[in-house]
Structure formats: structure tokens, C-alpha cells
RODO-2510 file (C-alpha; in nm, 4 decimals, decimal comma):
residues 554
     n   res          X          Y          Z
     1     m    -7,8988     8,5899    11,6478
     2     a    -7,8974     8,5214    11,2756
     3     s    -7,9119     8,8340    11,0626
     4     q    -8,2409     8,9244    10,8971
     5     r    -8,2550     9,1106    10,5637
     6     v    -8,5949     9,2754    10,5829
     7     g    -8,6554     9,5591    10,3405
     8     r    -8,9450     9,7909    10,2807
     9     d    -9,0841     9,5872     9,9960
    10     a    -9,4251     9,4288     9,9935
    11     p    -9,5000     9,2295    10,3111
    12     g    -9,5071     8,9020    10,1185
    13     n    -9,1502     8,9515     9,9878
    14     a    -9,0278     9,0169    10,3400
    15     v    -9,1930     8,6963    10,4569
    16     v    -9,0299     8,4933    10,1814
    17     r    -8,6841     8,6269    10,2650
    18     l    -8,7284     8,5930    10,6407
    19     l    -8,8661     8,2388    10,6319
    20     g    -8,6016     8,1260    10,3863
    21     e    -8,2932     8,2571    10,5669
    22     r    -8,3341     8,1441    10,9245
    23     g    -8,2259     7,7917    11,0176
    24     g    -8,4894     7,5350    11,1066
    25     g    -8,3224     7,2839    11,3388
    26     n    -8,5284     7,0345    11,5386
    27     d    -8,3356     7,0974    11,8572
    28     g    -8,1947     7,4219    11,9949
    29     e    -8,1603     7,6256    12,3116
    30     r    -8,0981     7,9904    12,3823
    31     q    -7,8749     8,0389    12,6817
    32     g    -7,8098     8,3930    12,8026
    33     g    -7,8856     8,5459    12,4670
    34     k    -7,6735     8,2910    12,2789
    35     e    -7,8114     8,0406    12,0362
    36     v    -7,6955     7,6796    12,0492
    37     a    -7,7781     7,5155    11,7165
    38     h    -7,8176     7,1444    11,6514
    39     a    -7,7827     7,0477    11,2891
    40     v    -8,0442     6,8225    11,1288
    41     p    -8,0828     6,7071    10,7690
    42     c    -8,2860     6,9466    10,5551
    43     s    -8,5588     6,8012    10,3311
    44     k    -8,6263     7,1214    10,1378
    45     e    -8,4855     6,9868     9,8109
    46     k    -8,6875     6,6656     9,8475
    47     r    -9,0101     6,8615     9,9053
    48     q    -8,9384     7,0811     9,6038
    49     y    -8,8768     6,7742     9,3892
    50     r    -9,2013     6,6058     9,4981
    51     t    -9,3911     6,9307     9,4489
    52     g    -9,2513     6,9487     9,0950
    53     l    -9,3758     6,5959     9,0281
    54     v    -9,7239     6,6887     9,1480
    55     v    -9,7294     6,9972     8,9244
    56     q    -9,6146     6,7885     8,6303
    57     s    -9,8838     6,5285     8,7011
    58     i   -10,1557     6,7919     8,7245
    59     l   -10,0437     6,9475     8,3965
    60     a   -10,0457     6,6066     8,2321
    61     a   -10,3961     6,5396     8,3652
    62     a   -10,5091     6,8641     8,2022
    63     l   -10,4430     6,7176     7,8565
    64     s   -10,7415     6,6097     7,6533
    65     t   -10,8635     6,2505     7,6825
    66     g   -10,7735     6,1739     7,3219
    67     e   -10,4162     6,2975     7,3562
    68     m   -10,3596     6,0955     7,6715
    69     l   -10,4915     5,7767     7,5152
    70     q   -10,2737     5,8238     7,2074
    71     s    -9,9491     5,8701     7,4018
    72     g    -9,7460     5,6068     7,5817
    73     v    -9,7674     5,2279     7,5817
    74     c   -10,1119     5,0697     7,6000
    75     a   -10,2050     4,8467     7,8912
    76     p   -10,5248     4,6687     7,9953
    77     p   -10,7491     4,8597     8,2402
    78     q   -10,6599     4,6063     8,5086
    79     i   -10,2969     4,7243     8,4986
    80     v   -10,4043     5,0884     8,5143
    81     r   -10,6183     5,0166     8,8224
    82     y   -10,3253     4,8324     8,9792
    83     l   -10,1059     5,1402     8,9300
    84     l   -10,3809     5,3493     9,0861
    85     r   -10,3894     5,1286     9,3949
    86     r   -10,0109     5,1485     9,4212
    87     g   -10,0207     5,5272     9,3884
    88     n    -9,8086     5,5282     9,0694
    89     i    -9,9907     5,8218     8,9066
    90     q    -9,6843     5,9345     8,7113
    91     g    -9,6540     5,5903     8,5502
    92     i   -10,0159     5,6036     8,4355
    93     l    -9,9833     5,9468     8,2775
    94     t    -9,6479     5,9015     8,1082
    95     g    -9,6119     5,5307     8,0408
    96     y    -9,9485     5,3623     8,0004
    97     r   -10,2839     5,4084     7,8363
    98     p   -10,5870     5,1755     7,8218
    99     c   -10,5682     4,9255     7,5371
   100     p   -10,8393     4,8917     7,2701
   101     r   -11,0908     4,6082     7,3003
   102     s   -10,8985     4,3770     7,0646
   103     v   -10,5869     4,3898     7,2819
   104     n   -10,7887     4,3503     7,6000
   105     a   -10,9349     4,0317     7,4576
   106     i   -10,5830     3,8846     7,4385
   107     a   -10,4815     3,9947     7,7877
   108     r   -10,8199     3,9309     7,9525
   109     p   -10,7679     3,7629     8,2926
   110     l   -10,9507     3,4619     8,4256
   111     t   -11,3089     3,5300     8,5278
   112     p   -11,4876     3,3984     8,8391
   113     l   -11,6500     3,1383     8,6140
   114     h   -11,3112     2,9917     8,5289
   115     y   -11,2131     2,9860     8,8961
   116     l   -11,5424     2,8156     8,9831
   117     l   -11,4888     2,5523     8,7167
   118     g   -11,1328     2,4916     8,8334
   119     i   -11,2385     2,4595     9,1973
   120     l   -11,5151     2,2149     9,1047
   121     l   -11,2762     2,0059     8,8938
   122     v   -11,0130     1,9928     9,1688
   123     a   -11,2803     1,9122     9,4300
   124     t   -11,4166     1,6278     9,2168
   125     v   -11,0782     1,4659     9,1631
   126     g   -10,9773     1,5227     9,5247
   127     l   -11,2972     1,3762     9,6705
   128     l   -11,2854     1,0711     9,4455
   129     a   -10,9212     1,0053     9,5323
   130     w   -10,9844     1,0619     9,9024
   131     h   -11,2853     0,8318     9,8955
   132     r   -11,0818     0,5642     9,7216
   133     y   -10,7671     0,5781     9,9352
   134     g   -10,8824     0,7422    10,2582
   135     m   -11,1918     0,8847    10,4263
   136     e   -11,2065     0,5665    10,6336
   137     r   -11,4363     0,5444    10,9326
   138     v   -11,3625     0,2743    11,1920
   139     v   -11,5685     0,1627    11,4921
   140     e   -11,3894    -0,0640    11,7429
   141     l   -11,6186    -0,2621    11,9733
   142     v   -11,3539    -0,4131    12,2048
   143     g   -11,2819    -0,1514    12,4678
   144     w   -11,5507     0,0887    12,3390
   145     k   -11,7122     0,2565    12,6402
   146     r   -12,0449     0,2770    12,4630
   147     a   -12,0607    -0,1031    12,4183
   148     r   -12,1579    -0,2975    12,7316
   149     l   -12,0019    -0,6473    12,7342
   150     e   -12,1468    -0,9711    12,8710
   151     v   -12,0772    -1,3446    12,8173
   152     l   -12,3510    -1,6081    12,8139
   153     d   -12,3669    -1,9867    12,7887
   154     d   -12,6572    -2,2185    12,6974
   155     r   -12,7818    -2,2911    13,0485
   156     f   -13,0754    -2,0494    13,0044
   157     m   -13,1946    -2,2844    12,7273
   158     g   -13,1491    -2,6019    12,9360
   159     g   -12,7888    -2,6770    12,8384
   160     t   -12,4955    -2,7520    13,0686
   161     s   -12,2137    -2,5530    12,9025
   162     k   -12,0239    -2,3128    13,1288
   163     v   -11,8500    -1,9903    13,0353
   164     s   -11,6108    -1,7471    13,2091
   165     l   -11,4498    -1,4188    13,1004
   166     e   -11,0973    -1,2946    13,1640
   167     r   -10,9417    -0,9629    13,0591
   168     r   -10,5766    -0,9540    12,9579
   169     g   -10,4802    -0,5966    12,8721
   170     d   -10,6802    -0,4967    12,5661
   171     a   -10,7779    -0,8583    12,4889
   172     l   -11,0773    -1,0538    12,6118
   173     t   -11,0528    -1,4284    12,6816
   174     m   -11,3668    -1,6447    12,6977
   175     r   -11,3249    -1,9978    12,8383
   176     c   -11,6095    -2,2309    12,7508
   177     r   -11,6698    -2,5897    12,8632
   178     l   -11,8944    -2,6928    12,5763
   179     t   -12,1305    -2,9866    12,6292
   180     h   -12,3779    -3,1355    12,3816
   181     t   -12,6757    -3,1795    12,6097
   182     i   -12,8989    -2,9696    12,3800
   183     q   -12,9195    -2,9428    12,0009
   184     w   -12,7447    -2,6046    11,9680
   185     p   -12,4950    -2,5640    12,2526
   186     s   -12,3011    -2,2353    12,2622
   187     c   -12,0971    -1,9826    12,4550
   188     k   -12,0925    -1,6247    12,3333
   189     y   -11,9745    -1,2662    12,3671
   190     m   -12,2570    -1,0065    12,3681
   191     f   -12,1867    -0,6373    12,3005
   192     y   -12,4904    -0,4221    12,3888
   193     l   -12,4853    -0,1032    12,1799
   194     s   -12,8195     0,0295    12,3024
   195     d   -13,0892    -0,0589    12,5534
   196     t   -13,3468     0,1493    12,3670
   197     a   -13,5106     0,1330    12,0275
   198     r   -13,2325     0,3450    11,8750
   199     g   -12,9151     0,1556    11,7899
   200     l   -12,6078     0,2030    11,5716
   201     d   -12,6432     0,2506    11,1963
   202     l   -12,3953     0,0127    11,0290
   203     s   -12,5431     0,0476    10,6792
   204     g   -12,2661     0,2903    10,5838
   205     f   -11,9941     0,0379    10,6652
   206     d   -11,8548    -0,2114    10,4170
   207     t   -11,6644    -0,4764    10,6152
   208     v   -11,5982    -0,6044    10,9640
   209     t   -11,2625    -0,7470    11,0740
   210     f   -11,2076    -0,9945    11,3578
   211     d   -10,8811    -1,0598    11,5408
   212     i   -10,9318    -1,3929    11,7239
   213     r   -10,7077    -1,6597    11,8789
   214     y   -10,8966    -1,9915    11,9086
   215     k   -10,7828    -2,2914    12,1152
   216     g   -10,9785    -2,6123    12,1617
   217     p   -11,1082    -2,9182    11,9773
   218     g   -11,1895    -2,8552    11,6121
   219     p   -11,3343    -2,7295    11,3963
   220     h   -11,2569    -2,3693    11,4987
   221     t   -11,5655    -2,1947    11,3661
   222     v   -11,7496    -1,8956    11,5104
   223     r   -12,0740    -1,7242    11,4329
   224     s   -12,1274    -1,3473    11,4202
   225     l   -12,4755    -1,2072    11,4856
   226     l   -12,5991    -0,8510    11,4251
   227     l   -12,9338    -0,7877    11,5978
   228     n   -13,1284    -0,5091    11,4270
   229     y   -13,4258    -0,3377    11,5931
   230     e   -13,7146    -0,2823    11,3493
   231     p   -14,0262    -0,1151    11,4926
   232     a   -14,2616    -0,3188    11,2721
   233     i   -14,1545    -0,6518    11,4186
   234     s   -13,9345    -0,5833    11,7230
   235     k   -14,0234    -0,5263    12,0875
   236     l   -13,7978    -0,3977    12,3634
   237     d   -13,9168    -0,6570    12,6147
   238     d   -13,8549    -0,9478    12,3733
   239     p   -13,4873    -0,9819    12,2698
   240     m   -13,5728    -1,2571    12,0209
   241     s   -13,7985    -1,0176    11,8260
   242     q   -13,4981    -0,8230    11,6944
   243     k   -13,3975    -0,9352    11,3468
   244     i   -13,0942    -1,1652    11,3634
   245     n   -12,8459    -1,1324    11,0774
   246     e   -12,5709    -1,3932    11,0935
   247     v   -12,2637    -1,5313    10,9252
   248     e   -12,0471    -1,8303    11,0233
   249     f   -11,6814    -1,8698    10,9311
   250     e   -11,3730    -2,0662    11,0298
   251     v   -11,1036    -1,8775    11,2177
   252     p   -10,7787    -1,8791    11,0111
   253     e   -10,4420    -1,9609    11,1677
   254     s   -10,3437    -1,5941    11,1623
   255     g   -10,6558    -1,5143    11,3613
   256     r   -10,7492    -1,2196    11,1386
   257     m   -11,0644    -1,2406    10,9306
   258     r   -11,2199    -0,9704    10,7124
   259     v   -11,5886    -1,0267    10,6388
   260     p   -11,7931    -0,8152    10,3945
   261     l   -12,1142    -0,7016    10,5608
   262     n   -12,3166    -0,7861    10,2530
   263     v   -12,2607    -1,1605    10,3195
   264     y   -12,4641    -1,1427    10,6369
   265     h   -12,8122    -1,2884    10,5953
   266     t   -13,1230    -1,3077    10,8057
   267     a   -13,1155    -1,6316    11,0065
   268     t   -13,3622    -1,8830    10,8601
   269     w   -13,4301    -2,0426    11,1993
   270     w   -13,5245    -1,6978    11,3333
   271     i   -13,7606    -1,6356    11,0396
   272     g   -13,9392    -1,9654    11,1126
   273     y   -13,9390    -1,9108    11,4877
   274     m   -14,0856    -1,5594    11,4615
   275     k   -14,3060    -1,6396    11,1573
   276     i   -14,1806    -1,3296    10,9734
   277     p   -14,3560    -1,2338    10,6465
   278     l   -14,1434    -1,2717    10,3342
   279     a   -14,1416    -0,8936    10,2724
   280     e   -13,9714    -0,8367    10,6113
   281     t   -13,6963    -1,0992    10,5757
   282     d   -13,4390    -0,8761    10,4027
   283     m   -13,1048    -0,8158    10,5725
   284     r   -13,0943    -0,4774    10,7426
   285     i   -12,8293    -0,3351    10,9755
   286     d   -12,9390     0,0279    10,9986
   287     n   -13,0370     0,0080    11,3688
   288     v   -12,8130    -0,2503    11,5362
   289     t   -12,8596    -0,2753    11,9125
   290     r   -12,6433    -0,5827    11,9847
   291     v   -12,3440    -0,7625    11,8340
   292     e   -12,2745    -1,1250    11,9315
   293     l   -11,9827    -1,3604    11,8674
   294     l   -12,0418    -1,7277    11,9637
   295     t   -11,9046    -2,0730    11,9087
   296     g   -11,9813    -2,2432    11,5795
   297     s   -12,2799    -2,4697    11,5258
   298     t   -12,0628    -2,7822    11,4682
   299     n   -11,7895    -2,7335    11,7275
   300     a   -11,6889    -3,0404    11,9264
   301     a   -11,7493    -3,0700    12,2997
   302     g   -11,4632    -2,9878    12,5297
   303     e   -11,2623    -2,6958    12,6649
   304     h   -11,2585    -2,4000    12,4247
   305     e   -11,0642    -2,0760    12,4693
   306     i   -11,1518    -1,7847    12,2404
   307     e   -10,9284    -1,4776    12,2811
   308     l   -11,0913    -1,1731    12,1189
   309     r   -10,8567    -0,8872    12,0435
   310     s   -11,0717    -0,6666    11,8221
   311     i   -11,3928    -0,6331    11,6253
   312     r   -11,3741    -0,3427    11,3845
   313     f   -11,6335    -0,2122    11,1420
   314     h   -11,4831    -0,0313    10,8425
   315     g   -11,6598     0,2151    10,6161
   316     k   -11,6411     0,5584    10,4528
   317     w   -11,7484     0,8863    10,6074
   318     i   -11,9404     0,9550    10,2860
   319     r   -12,1116     0,6617    10,1226
   320     s   -12,0247     0,6029     9,7585
   321     e   -12,3768     0,6624     9,6297
   322     h   -12,4097     0,9844     9,8284
   323     l   -12,0747     1,1111     9,6997
   324     y   -12,1578     1,0370     9,3361
   325     i   -12,5012     1,1961     9,3651
   326     g   -12,3534     1,5083     9,5243
   327     l   -12,0829     1,5484     9,2602
   328     m   -12,3333     1,4925     8,9831
   329     a   -12,5640     1,7553     9,1309
   330     a   -12,2757     2,0033     9,1560
   331     w   -12,1820     1,9555     8,7903
   332     i   -12,5472     1,9905     8,6838
   333     v   -12,5764     2,3175     8,8770
   334     c   -12,2521     2,4392     8,7178
   335     a   -12,3747     2,3488     8,3694
   336     v   -12,7073     2,5275     8,4251
   337     s   -12,5593     2,8375     8,5862
   338     w   -12,2737     2,8798     8,3363
   339     p   -12,4889     3,0434     8,0635
   340     l   -12,6555     3,2695     8,3193
   341     l   -12,3254     3,3839     8,4670
   342     s   -12,1808     3,4273     8,1192
   343     a   -12,4724     3,6533     8,0298
   344     v   -12,4028     3,8640     8,3380
   345     q   -12,0368     3,8871     8,2408
   346     l   -12,1216     3,9914     7,8865
   347     r   -12,3509     4,2595     8,0217
   348     r   -12,0645     4,3961     8,2254
   349     q   -11,8420     4,4050     7,9209
   350     l   -12,1032     4,6149     7,7386
   351     r   -12,0400     4,8885     7,9932
   352     h   -11,6734     4,8982     7,8948
   353     s   -11,6797     5,2474     7,7484
   354     s   -11,8357     5,4093     8,0543
   355     q   -11,5865     5,2283     8,2748
   356     r   -11,2994     5,3850     8,0793
   357     l   -11,4412     5,7311     8,1402
   358     a   -11,4791     5,6409     8,5071
   359     l   -11,1147     5,5305     8,5042
   360     l   -11,0045     5,8728     8,3834
   361     s   -11,2111     6,0273     8,6605
   362     e   -11,0378     5,8017     8,9107
   363     i   -10,7000     5,9163     8,7804
   364     n   -10,7983     6,2789     8,8190
   365     h   -10,9305     6,2162     9,1699
   366     a   -10,6129     6,0302     9,2657
   367     l   -10,4045     6,3223     9,1374
   368     q   -10,6007     6,5620     9,3533
   369     l   -10,5600     6,3411     9,6586
   370     e   -10,1868     6,3023     9,6038
   371     a   -10,1409     6,6737     9,5467
   372     r   -10,3363     6,7509     9,8635
   373     e   -10,1320     6,4994    10,0606
   374     l    -9,8024     6,6381     9,9332
   375     v    -9,9090     6,9923    10,0161
   376     e   -10,0011     6,8875    10,3696
   377     q    -9,6716     6,7040    10,4111
   378     a    -9,4777     7,0040    10,2833
   379     n    -9,6591     7,2579    10,5042
   380     t    -9,6978     7,0688    10,8334
   381     d    -9,4459     6,9652    11,0968
   382     a    -9,4784     6,5875    11,1292
   383     l    -9,3935     6,5739    11,5006
   384     t    -9,6197     6,8456    11,6447
   385     g    -9,8850     6,8969    11,3770
   386     a    -9,8079     7,2688    11,3702
   387     l    -9,7303     7,4603    11,0531
   388     n    -9,3687     7,4739    10,9422
   389     r    -9,2047     7,7724    10,7757
   390     q    -9,3189     7,6592    10,4333
   391     g    -9,6738     7,6356    10,5672
   392     l    -9,6559     7,9819    10,7257
   393     r    -9,5279     8,1295    10,3986
   394     g    -9,8196     7,9764    10,2115
   395     v   -10,0762     8,0949    10,4681
   396     l    -9,9432     8,4536    10,4712
   397     l    -9,9333     8,4733    10,0927
   398     s   -10,2811     8,3247    10,0492
   399     t   -10,4666     8,4899    10,3384
   400     s   -10,4362     8,8681    10,3335
   401     s   -10,6538     8,9097    10,6447
   402     l   -10,3734     8,7684    10,8598
   403     l   -10,1623     9,0783    10,7872
   404     a   -10,4422     9,3310    10,8468
   405     s   -10,4004     9,5563    11,1507
   406     p   -10,4310     9,4961    11,4336
   407     m   -10,2305     9,1738    11,4462
   408     a    -9,9680     9,0393    11,6809
   409     v    -9,6936     8,7759    11,6839
   410     l    -9,5902     8,5632    11,9838
   411     f    -9,2434     8,4111    11,9820
   412     v    -9,2287     8,1170    12,2279
   413     d    -8,9269     7,9161    12,3407
   414     i    -8,9407     7,6123    12,5741
   415     d    -8,7091     7,6777    12,8669
   416     h    -8,4077     7,4480    12,9135
   417     f    -8,5192     7,2117    12,6391
   418     k    -8,1641     7,0984    12,5655
   419     r    -8,1371     6,9900    12,9298
   420     i    -8,4522     6,7795    12,8858
   421     n    -8,3039     6,6072    12,5794
   422     d    -7,9692     6,5474    12,7490
   423     r    -8,1147     6,4083    13,0729
   424     h    -8,4206     6,2180    12,9506
   425     g    -8,3481     6,1392    12,5893
   426     h    -8,4958     6,2523    12,2607
   427     d    -8,8066     6,0351    12,2974
   428     i    -8,9127     6,2332    12,6048
   429     g    -8,8094     6,5505    12,4235
   430     d    -9,0357     6,4651    12,1314
   431     e    -9,3232     6,3898    12,3707
   432     v    -9,2676     6,7283    12,5390
   433     l    -9,2858     6,9012    12,1999
   434     r    -9,6093     6,7215    12,1125
   435     t    -9,7652     6,7999    12,4510
   436     f    -9,6563     7,1619    12,4216
   437     a    -9,8118     7,1962    12,0757
   438     n   -10,1367     7,0341    12,1924
   439     t   -10,1553     7,2662    12,4938
   440     v   -10,1013     7,5752    12,2791
   441     h   -10,3519     7,4548    12,0198
   442     g   -10,6080     7,4190    12,2971
   443     g   -10,5523     7,7767    12,4142
   444     i   -10,5632     7,9717    12,0871
   445     r   -10,8424     8,0549    11,8454
   446     s   -10,9153     7,8642    11,5278
   447     n   -10,7901     8,1512    11,3101
   448     d   -10,4612     8,1824    11,5022
   449     k   -10,1681     8,0020    11,3429
   450     l    -9,9160     7,7947    11,5412
   451     v    -9,5822     7,7536    11,3623
   452     r    -9,2863     7,5430    11,4629
   453     w    -9,0071     7,7889    11,3912
   454     g    -8,7231     7,5500    11,4662
   455     g    -8,6276     7,3065    11,7430
   456     e    -8,8127     7,4177    12,0567
   457     e    -8,9107     7,7613    11,9171
   458     f    -9,2665     7,8283    11,8105
   459     l    -9,4417     8,1240    11,6517
   460     i    -9,8072     8,2172    11,7044
   461     v    -9,9604     8,4547    11,4492
   462     c   -10,2738     8,6206    11,5893
   463     p   -10,4881     8,8256    11,3487
   464     a   -10,7211     9,0973    11,4833
   465     t   -10,5205     9,1073    11,8092
   466     t   -10,3743     9,4099    11,9905
   467     a   -10,0569     9,4086    12,1986
   468     d   -10,2524     9,3919    12,5248
   469     q   -10,4644     9,1028    12,3959
   470     a   -10,1525     8,9226    12,2776
   471     r    -9,9975     8,9689    12,6222
   472     q   -10,3114     8,8261    12,7822
   473     l   -10,2900     8,5264    12,5494
   474     a    -9,9242     8,4726    12,6376
   475     e   -10,0016     8,4819    13,0122
   476     k   -10,2913     8,2434    12,9561
   477     l   -10,0672     7,9959    12,7720
   478     r    -9,7895     8,0329    13,0297
   479     t   -10,0361     7,9474    13,3060
   480     a   -10,1711     7,6527    13,1054
   481     l    -9,8184     7,5138    13,0716
   482     h    -9,7808     7,5209    13,4519
   483     a   -10,1057     7,3248    13,4917
   484     q   -10,0196     7,0694    13,2219
   485     a    -9,9080     6,7165    13,3149
   486     w    -9,5747     6,6530    13,1405
   487     p    -9,3920     6,3304    13,0545
   488     a    -9,1531     6,1844    13,3137
   489     g    -9,2981     6,4198    13,5793
   490     l    -9,1199     6,7208    13,4280
   491     d    -9,2056     7,0846    13,5028
   492     v    -9,1924     7,2547    13,1644
   493     t    -9,2118     7,6304    13,1262
   494     a    -9,1714     7,8665    12,8321
   495     s    -9,0643     8,2218    12,7621
   496     f    -9,2754     8,4525    12,5453
   497     g    -9,1852     8,7465    12,3272
   498     v    -9,4793     8,9544    12,2029
   499     a    -9,4856     9,2134    11,9245
   500     a    -9,7855     9,3917    11,7723
   501     r    -9,7718     9,4997    11,4087
   502     e    -9,7692     9,8734    11,3617
   503     r    -9,9323    10,0375    11,0645
   504     e    -9,7504     9,9720    10,7341
   505     e    -9,4930     9,7571    10,9133
   506     d    -9,3524     9,4521    10,7342
   507     i    -9,4397     9,1184    10,8914
   508     g    -9,0712     9,0334    10,8884
   509     t    -8,9998     9,3302    11,1128
   510     v    -9,2778     9,2228    11,3511
   511     i    -9,1264     8,8761    11,3797
   512     k    -8,7827     9,0292    11,4365
   513     r    -8,9158     9,2482    11,7222
   514     a    -9,0931     8,9506    11,8797
   515     d    -8,7649     8,7580    11,8562
   516     s    -8,5833     9,0380    12,0355
   517     a    -8,8514     9,0416    12,3048
   518     l    -8,7999     8,6682    12,3489
   519     y    -8,4289     8,7309    12,4099
   520     d    -8,5263     8,9826    12,6783
   521     a    -8,7598     8,7262    12,8393
   522     k    -8,4733     8,4755    12,8446
   523     a    -8,2423     8,7319    12,9974
   524     a    -8,5070     8,8189    13,2601
   525     g    -8,4957     8,4656    13,3970
   526     r    -8,7302     8,2722    13,1653
   527     d    -9,0932     8,1687    13,2295
   528     c    -9,2171     8,5213    13,1642
   529     v    -9,3773     8,7418    12,8997
   530     v    -9,2055     9,0444    12,7421
   531     v    -9,3809     9,2818    12,5016
   532     a    -9,1589     9,4563    12,2470
   533     d    -9,1454     9,8383    12,2199
   534     v    -9,4425     9,9025    12,4517
   535     d    -9,3995    10,1397    12,7434
   536     a    -9,7605    10,1943    12,8364
   537     l    -9,8106     9,8582    13,0064
   538     p    -9,6823     9,8207    13,3666
   539     l    -9,4074     9,5650    13,4335
   540     l    -9,4014     9,3917    13,7740
   541     d    -9,1049     9,1727    13,8645
   542     n    -9,0156     9,1395    13,4949
   543     r    -9,3606     8,9919    13,4231
   544     w    -9,6476     9,1685    13,2546
   545     v    -9,9713     9,1894    13,4483
   546     a   -10,3139     9,2021    13,2789
   547     q   -10,4957     9,5336    13,3139
   548     s   -10,8619     9,5530    13,3976
   549     g   -11,1015     9,7283    13,1697
   550     g   -10,9147     9,6592    12,8444
   551     p   -11,0400     9,4324    12,5622
   552     a   -10,9835     9,0680    12,6416
   553     y   -10,8438     8,8004    12,4090
   554     d   -11,1082     8,5458    12,3028
***
């Protein structure tokens, strides 16, 4: 056992010497009264260095506001707040100070107003470019499941033309034997877009393209009809009542024809047939229920073959007038709101002085938080949450009631812990240490102090506790360890050495006697409790038994 230099000085001095001399390894095992040490890196110097930084920061924070602002290099408040968020308190106190208003004006960052203006400018340019070179909406009638296809000849009007339809892949082929037995003979494709009063709105489209292969006697002309349902003049049971908008063109040799929709016009023969008022004769395609493609009005009689590959309507997802109106409205809102938002920003700037005082308060608060965090890190064992030796030293020096008689110390050592590490690995060993600390914490009082002494050794300081009460506590904890579920199905036990502080006895001597009692518990076979220098309590099979009638530990 390591030697202990414990004199008859004040109890606090004995504690300082005792806690500073004994090793504090993370792993260790006593075997037959011998100590097997496992070396680990010591972070004492690092903790002392960080503690010195905290003390220096607190002293610097104690300077007057004027002195702090006059020292160091000035920086805008935004930089100071950034250092605060990063936790660089030392840099704030020694290297930076808030700049005066004139300097802040030079380094002032972009405001939300500038970001809003930039976003609106980028959105305007992007939408205009997208509308010009993209944003295209296409509706293909050939093969569209929504469009029901039929072919029709002129026999329903008394003619003798005959038509047939053939599908070749994605193409449609209409064969028409055209005869001139009536004035306007025809064969036609009919695409039904709706059987109700609600059709397809084509007013947002600009052009329609046809891909046609025409064979037969010339000329090779076709007519395109867009039938628009208008409630004022149309009836569902009368197909001819729907407004007929038409255009006629000659099919080029390439077969591809692009027709602007604004060249469609209301058929004059339909206006006369339906006797439509002049105010209702405008071309409208906002509710199209049927699209037709038929032979031209001057085509010669004979065998005609019209192969239709596609009919596509092209437009923009956003109509030009809607886009321009929306962008104009956005810029008007920006122009109106800019002075209002600027006034709000100026009002915030008027509170600049109070914000600087608040900044100093934030610095002070951050210093306190960092100091508290460093103290907790320095005084607490990170693995188990128990106090370390530094923490025990601080508690004993700051809390005199812990040393008042009666008080007792329990020295606890996990049995065969080195075997656990060797067989199951250090991860299981760490989990055992955490579980052990949690079990002990759950069995002691709030004013008792659990200390990780080193490796698998723990110290429990119990104020206002006699030797018999300390023994009862040790037996209680030993029993709790038996009932605890341990990692990897282990059965973990511990040995306890108990020592009660005698009058005027140094705390270092009490710890030394508890350590000796722990050696005796190890020598007695482990998993037992031994009380140091007490002969009045009966010992049965090397284990202390609680007596009835005495004060109980609670």
C-alpha cells in the first residue's frame, strides 16, 4: 500500500496531502493484499491550466467597462457575438472590444432588406429567362387516354364518302374514299375531350403543331376545328351549337406544320347556320370539348390516306400577362414596404447603446457558465459521475459539516475487476463501473459523497453516521449489488472497509484506517464488510451482522 504522510495538522491540510499523494489509476486490482496498478495518463496539469484561464478571465471581467473598451483591438458587435457563440471568452477580453458607431457603419453587414431585394431581383431575371426559354407546357392528343377518338365520313349528311381507321404503333391512319355527291364532302378525325359542359382550357396555349403524312389526289389541304362549349349559346344535346373555330392549311412535304392559335377564327358558315349575334362571334377556346381534323374543302375525289402522328398544343405554365402582372405587383410591394422596413431598422439602431450594455452582461454570464463547467469537469469523474479526488478535496474544504463527529468513511473495491476487464474487455468494464456507481448512488443519502478513488476503488463519505450505521449501509449496498442486473450476465460483488472518525482525528487517518479494513475484507475472501478498530460488534463468518435495537442508517 502506498505510504501516507498524515500529520496532526488541521484536517484540511491532511486531506490535501492524502488526496495529492495517492495514485488515481482507472484500472486496478488488489490481490491478496497486493496492489496491481495500471498506469493511465494524468490530466492534472491540463485541469490546472484551464482553471488558471478561468481565473484570469474572471479577473479580466472584473475590470471596469471603460477600461475594457479602451484596451485591445476594436471589432463590430457581430464579431463579439460570434466569439461568444464559439465560446472564445479569452479572445473577447484580451483581443477585441466593440467598435464606435463610425467604424460599425463601415463594417455593417447586409440587412434583411438587402437580401430581400437581391432575392426579388434574381427571381425576376430567373422567371423572365425561364419563361422565354423554358416553362413549356405540352398537351399531346394522339395517344392521350383522356381524348376519345372516332372517325366520321359524310354519310350522315347524305354523302357517299367512306372512311376507315388503322393504328400503326403510335400513328393513326385514316383511309377515305372521297366522293363529291354533296357540296361539302369530308372524312375526319374527332377527338372528344369531354362529354360534359366542362372542357379543356386552351387559352393559355400559343401554338398547335401537326405531324401529318398525306397521300392522295391534290391539293393536300386539311381543316382543323376547335369546338368550344359556351353556356350562352351551346347545348349538350346539340353538337352543332358548340362554337366552331377553324383554320385550313396545306400540309407541307415534311408533314410538320406549326399553327398559331390566334389565326383560328369562328366559322362564318356556322355563324349563319346558328344565327349567332355579332357580340358572340369572337374566337374563344377556353372550354374546348372536341378537336377535329378533316379533309380540305377543295380536295379532289378519290382515295386519300392521312397518317396522323401527333397533334400537340404548346404553351407556358404561366401566361405572359400573368407573369408580368405578378412581377410588377412584387416590385410595387417591395417599393412600398422598403421605407417601413427601413424605419424599423433605424429604430433598432437607436437601441445600440443598450445593446452594448447587454453584450457586456452576456460576456459576464458566459464567463460564469464556462467557469461553472470547468469546475464540474475538474471535480467529477466523467465515466461514473462520482466525485474525483479534486472534487472531494473541494467538498471537504468548503463544507465543514462533513468533518463533524460522528462521521464515517466506507472504502469499497469491486472484486476481481481486472478479471472482468481481461475476459470481457474494457467496454464491459466501463459499463460495470457505471452500473456500480448508479447502484451506490441509489442506496446512499443526498448528503453522502461518492468518490471514485482510483480504478475500481470508491470512497463513500457519510456525515452524521456512526460505525454501526456505516456497517449497516455497507451491508445494504453489498446486498443491492447482489440483486443488481450486470452487463454480460456477470455476478459482481464488492468488498467494504468501514472506519468511523474518532474525536479530533484527522480525516486522512480515517481514510487510512478504512483502507486497512478493506485489505482485511479482501484477505477474508472478498464480498464482505470489515469495520476498522471496533471490537464491540460481533463478527460471524468474517461478515458483520446488523444488531437489533441500534440506530439505523437512513
